[in-house]
Each structure stands twice: as C-alpha cells, then as structure tokens.
C-alpha positions in Angstrom: -4.2 8.6 -30.2 -4.5 4.8 -29.6 -1.2 3.7 -31.2 0.9 0.9 -29.8 3.3 3.3 -28.0 0.4 5.0 -26.2 -1.2 1.7 -25.3 2.1 0.5 -23.8 2.1 3.8 -21.7 -1.4 3.0 -20.5 -0.2 -0.4 -19.4 2.3 1.4 -17.2 -0.6 3.3 -15.6 -2.5 0.1 -15.0 0.5 -1.5 -13.3 0.7 1.5 -11.0 -3.0 1.1 -10.1 -2.5 -2.6 -9.5 0.4 -1.8 -7.2 -1.8 0.5 -5.1 -4.5 -2.2 -5.0 -1.9 -4.8 -3.8 -0.8 -2.4 -1.1 -4.2 -2.2 0.4 -4.6 -6.0 0.2 -1.4 -6.4 2.3 0.6 -7.9 -0.6 3.5 -5.5 -0.7 5.7 -8.0 -2.6 3.2 -8.1 -5.4 2.9 -4.3 -5.3 6.6 -4.1 -5.9 6.4 -6.6 -8.9 3.6 -4.4 -10.4 5.9 -1.4 -10.3 8.7 -3.4 -11.9 6.2 -4.4 -14.7 5.3 -0.7 -15.0 9.0 0.1 -15.5 9.2 -2.5 -18.3 6.3 -0.8 -20.1 7.8 2.6 -19.5 10.9 1.5 -21.2 9.0 -0.3 -24.0 6.8 2.6 -24.9 9.8 5.0 -25.5 11.6 2.3 -27.5 8.6 1.6 -29.7 7.9 5.3 -30.1 11.4 6.0 -31.3 11.6 2.9 -33.4 8.4 3.5 -35.3 8.4 7.3 -35.2 5.4 7.5 -33.0 6.7 10.3 -30.7 4.1 13.0 -30.1 3.2 15.8 -27.6 0.3 13.7 -26.4 2.5 10.6 -25.9 4.9 12.8 -23.8 2.0 13.9 -21.5 0.6 10.4 -21.2 4.0 9.1 -20.2 4.3 11.7 -17.4 0.8 11.1 -16.1 1.4 7.3 -16.0 4.8 7.8 -14.4 3.3 10.0 -11.7 1.0 7.1 -10.7 3.4 4.2 -11.1 6.6 5.8 -9.9 5.2 8.5 -7.6 1.8 7.6 -6.0 2.4 3.8 -5.9 5.8 4.0 -4.2 4.3 6.6 -1.8 1.8 4.0 -0.6 4.4 1.3 -0.4 6.5 3.4 1.9 3.4 4.6 3.8 2.7 1.0 4.8 6.4 0.4 5.5 6.4 3.4 7.9 3.3 2.0 9.7 5.1 -1.3 10.1 8.3 0.4 11.2 6.7 2.4 14.0 6.4 -0.8 16.1 8.5 -3.7 15.1 7.7 -5.7 18.2 4.9 -7.5 16.4 7.5 -8.9 14.0 9.3 -10.6 16.8 6.2 -12.8 17.2 5.6 -16.0 15.4 6.4 -15.6 11.7 6.5 -19.2 10.8 3.6 -19.0 8.4 4.6 -16.2 6.0 1.7 -16.5 3.5 -1.0 -15.9 6.1 0.9 -13.9 8.7 2.5 -11.4 6.3 -0.7 -10.2 4.6 -2.9 -10.1 7.7 -0.2 -8.5 9.8 0.1 -5.6 7.4 -3.7 -5.1 7.2 -3.9 -5.4 11.0 -1.3 -2.7 11.5 -3.0 -0.5 8.9 -6.4 -0.7 10.5 -4.9 -0.1 13.9 -3.4 3.1 12.5 -6.7 4.1 11.0 -8.5 3.6 14.3 -6.0 5.8 16.0 -5.9 8.5 13.3 -9.5 8.8 12.3 -11.6 7.3 15.1 -9.4 8.3 18.1 -9.4 4.7 19.5 -6.5 4.4 22.0 -3.8 2.0 20.8 0.0 2.0 20.1 -0.5 4.7 17.4 -2.4 7.0 19.7 0.3 9.7 19.8 1.9 12.3 17.6 3.8 9.5 15.9 0.6 8.5 14.0 1.4 11.4 11.7 4.8 10.0 10.7 3.5 7.7 7.9 2.3 10.8 6.1 6.0 11.5 5.3 5.6 9.0 2.5 3.5 11.5 0.6 6.7 13.4 -0.1 7.4 10.9 -2.8 4.4 11.7 -5.0 4.7 15.4 -4.1 8.3 15.7 -5.4 7.6 13.3 -8.3 4.9 15.7 -9.5 7.3 18.6 -9.7 10.1 16.4 -11.1 8.0 15.2 -14.0 6.7 18.7 -14.8 10.2 20.0 -14.7 11.4 17.2 -17.0 8.7 18.0 -19.6 9.8 21.6 -20.0 13.6 21.2 -19.4 15.2 20.9 -22.8 18.6 20.2 -21.3 17.4 16.7 -20.1 16.6 15.4 -23.6 19.9 13.4 -23.5 20.8 13.0 -19.8 19.1 13.6 -16.5 19.5 16.4 -13.9 18.3 14.9 -10.7 17.1 11.4 -9.9 14.4 10.2 -12.4 11.2 8.9 -10.9 11.6 5.3 -12.2 14.9 5.1 -10.3 13.4 6.6 -7.2 10.6 4.0 -7.4 13.0 1.1 -7.7 15.0 2.4 -4.7 11.9 2.5 -2.5 10.9 -0.9 -3.8 13.9 -2.4 -2.0 12.4 -1.9 1.4 9.1 -3.8 1.1 10.6 -6.4 -1.1 13.5 -7.2 1.3 10.9 -7.1 4.2 8.6 -9.6 2.5 11.3 -12.0 1.4 13.0 -12.1 4.8 10.0 -11.9 7.1 10.3 -15.5 8.2 13.8 -14.8 9.6 13.2 -11.3 10.8 14.0 -12.2 14.4 17.5 -13.2 13.3 18.1 -10.1 11.1 21.0 -7.9 12.2 20.5 -4.8 14.3 21.5 -2.8 11.3 18.6 -4.1 9.3 16.2 -3.4 12.2 17.6 0.1 12.4 17.2 0.6 8.6 13.6 -0.4 8.7 12.8 1.7 11.7 10.1 4.4 10.9 12.4 7.3 11.7 15.2 5.9 9.5 12.8 5.3 6.6 11.4 8.8 7.0 14.9 10.2 6.6 15.5 8.0 3.5 12.2 9.1 2.0 13.0 12.8 2.5 16.6 12.6 1.2 15.8 10.6 -2.0 12.6 12.7 -2.7 14.6 15.9 -2.6 17.2 14.3 -4.9 14.6 14.3 -7.7 14.9 18.1 -7.9 18.6 18.6 -7.1 20.8 19.3 -10.2 22.7 16.0 -10.0 24.0 15.0 -13.4 22.9 11.4 -14.2 23.4 9.3 -17.3 20.4 8.4 -19.4 20.2 4.9 -20.6 18.8 5.8 -24.0 20.8 4.5 -26.9 22.2 7.3 -29.1 23.2 6.4 -32.7 25.7 9.3 -32.8 27.7 8.2 -29.8 28.8 4.5 -30.0 31.4 4.8 -27.2 28.7 6.1 -24.8 26.4 3.3 -25.9 29.1 0.8 -25.0 29.2 2.2 -21.5 25.4 2.0 -21.2 25.3 -1.6 -22.5 28.0 -2.6 -20.1 26.1 -1.2 -17.2 22.9 -2.9 -18.3 24.7 -6.3 -18.7 26.4 -6.1 -15.3 23.1 -5.0 -13.7 21.2 -7.9 -15.3 23.8 -10.5 -14.2 23.8 -9.2 -10.6 20.0 -9.9 -10.2 20.2 -13.8 -10.1 23.2 -13.7 -7.7 22.3 -10.8 -5.4 18.5 -11.0 -5.7 16.9 -8.2 -3.8 20.3 -6.8 -2.8 21.0 -6.2 -6.5 18.9 -3.0 -6.1 21.4 -1.1 -3.9 24.2 -2.7 -5.9 22.7 -1.4 -9.2 22.0 2.0 -7.7 25.6 2.3 -6.5 27.0 1.2 -9.9 24.7 3.6 -11.7 25.9 6.5 -9.6 29.6 5.6 -10.2 29.0 5.2 -14.0 27.1 8.5 -14.1 30.0 10.3 -12.3 32.5 8.8 -14.7 30.2 9.7 -17.7 29.8 13.3 -16.4 33.6 13.8 -15.9 34.4 12.3 -19.3 31.8 14.5 -21.0 33.1 17.7 -19.4 36.7 16.8 -20.5 35.5 16.2 -24.0 33.7 19.5 -24.1 36.8 21.3 -22.9 
C-alpha cells in the first residue's frame, strides 16, 4: 500500500490541498506553483510505478482521487477567485505600486465583499444576479470528476487520450492567475485585449469550453514513452524539449504556446497513426 509510487501520488494530493489553501490566503501565484508541483509528482508516480513494476489497481484509484483534487478542485477555486476579480476590474486601476501587500489583500477584500453580498445580503457591487457568476468555476471539478471516472474504465485510452486530460486543463487555467499576479503592477497599461480576456464573462466562457473539452472525443497524444515505438518517442521528446526551452524565454506566455504546440503535434500524430493503420 505505502510503496514509493503511492507516496508520490499522495504528494500530488497534498499539493492540491496547498493550492486551495493558498487561494484562500489571496496568494494565487503560489496556488499555481502548488499545482505545478502536483503535476511533477503526478508524472513521477507513473514513471516510478512503471520503472519498478509497482502498478496496481489501488495505485490507479489513488492517482484519480489525487488528480481530482489537484487538477479539478484546486483549478476550480483558482478560477472562482479570478471570476470574482473579473466582475469589477475598476479596483485594479487603483494604485498597484506595492504588489506584495496590495495583491493579497485586494483578492481577500474582493472575496469577502462577494461573501457579504452572497450570504449576508449586504448591499455592495456584487449585490445583483452577477454574484452567482463565480459559481461557473465549479464546472471544472464537475467535468473533471466524470473525465477521471471515464478514463479509469476506458481501455482505449491506455496509450493515447480522448478528450483533454485533467492535468492539461489545470495548466491552461493556471495561465490566468499566474499572468494576473505577475503583471499586476502594470495592469493599467495592459492592452484592452488583456482586460477583455480577464473579464468575468470571457473567463466564464473559457471555463465552459475547456471543461466540456474534457469529455469530447478529441484525440490527443499521450506523453508516455513506449518502448515498442521509437519514432513516436522521438516526436514526444521533441515536443518536451521545445516546451522546456520555451519556458525561460516566454515565461508565463509559454503556457498558451505549449498548448498550441501540443494540439498541433497531436493532430499530426493522429493523422499519421490513421495513415499507418490504413
């Protein structure tokens, strides 16, 4: 039960719990880093399990339960807070010269303002039907639940994916709080496109689209190394190398870049696989 692979899986769960804790402390950037750490442990436990022949039905269930927290519930709370912030961006036009103090307290202030309107009916800027909009973020753990359950019983996904995997979805949603936290000091000079992208209604649409993508039959390439297919392994390694090299150059913008590259590579992989089968 308590082998090294399962312990690594448990660390994935702990990272998800820490991410939620960071959300409610107003530290959305650290919440993102905790999810990234969880993704590292999620990759490590599978690698160790295959390397040392520790794969088991219990390990599979533990992995899904941990993934639900780290890549479903935690991103849900991340986007929940981003929706609250996106409802009224006027506060961001105020003085943002002191990021360390302003950022954390501004998020907490917006959250408690939303709580006052939603649960205590105290009149404020959230005192309208729009106060229910942040609940759209709960679509993320909702669809993640069904995605993970489907993955466990779908034998066709043992090699490649059908639909967006939950770790990928989590990393996509991590882009928004991470970009927001890293660029808060210059938010007033951000382009109108960025302000539109971080608007609550736009974020709600993004959440709905990518959440549904978890269950759509979209063929995507798995990054697992297969000993029987060296040419496919070269494609995967090439993708991983380019992705890793993009991070120090593009920083947070590497997330949409890697996502786009992954979709292109997956399309190429799917077309080539179909040709080979024919």
